[in-house]
C-alpha positions in Angstrom: 0.0 0.0 0.0 1.3 3.4 -0.9 0.4 6.6 0.8 0.4 9.8 -1.4 0.3 12.9 0.7 0.2 16.4 -1.0 3.2 18.7 -0.5 2.9 21.1 2.3 2.9 24.8 1.5 6.5 25.2 2.7 7.6 22.3 0.4 5.9 24.0 -2.5 7.8 27.3 -1.7 11.1 25.4 -1.6 10.4 23.7 -5.0 9.5 27.1 -6.5 12.6 28.7 -5.1 14.7 26.0 -6.7 13.0 26.5 -10.0 13.6 30.3 -9.8 17.3 29.7 -9.0 17.6 27.7 -12.2 15.6 30.2 -14.3 17.3 33.3 -13.0 20.9 32.4 -12.0 21.9 36.1 -11.5 19.5 36.3 -8.5 19.9 34.8 -5.1 16.9 33.1 -3.6 16.1 32.2 0.1 13.1 30.8 1.8 12.3 32.1 5.3 9.6 31.4 7.8 6.7 33.8 8.0 4.1 34.3 10.7 1.3 31.8 10.9 3.4 29.0 9.6 3.7 30.4 6.1 7.0 30.7 4.2 8.2 33.5 1.9 10.7 33.7 -0.9 13.3 36.5 -0.8 15.0 37.2 -4.1 18.0 39.5 -4.3 19.9 40.7 -7.3 23.1 42.4 -6.0 24.2 43.3 -9.6 21.1 45.5 -10.3 19.1 48.1 -8.6 16.0 47.6 -10.6 14.6 45.8 -8.7 17.1 45.0 -6.1 14.9 42.6 -4.0 11.6 40.9 -4.1 9.8 39.3 -1.2 6.5 37.4 -1.4 4.6 34.4 0.1 3.3 33.8 -3.4 5.9 32.4 -5.8 3.7 33.5 -8.8 4.3 37.1 -7.9 8.1 36.6 -8.0 7.9 34.7 -11.3 5.7 37.5 -12.9 8.0 40.3 -11.7 11.2 38.6 -12.9 9.7 37.8 -16.3 8.5 41.4 -16.8 10.5 43.2 -19.4 12.7 46.1 -18.1 
């Protein structure tokens, strides 16, 4: 018998952070705890000031911002 349990929200955030690392190698990504048991992704681009950092509990927001043409 196999037990399939869905990923937790934190696991999803870590998976998305790893995908973001691969897609945007110039950026640094970290996952941090957030109140109420939620996790957030922090993205920092030390080589650029536009934008320098992005922080969100929703990975889709970070994907959208990094894909936006500058």
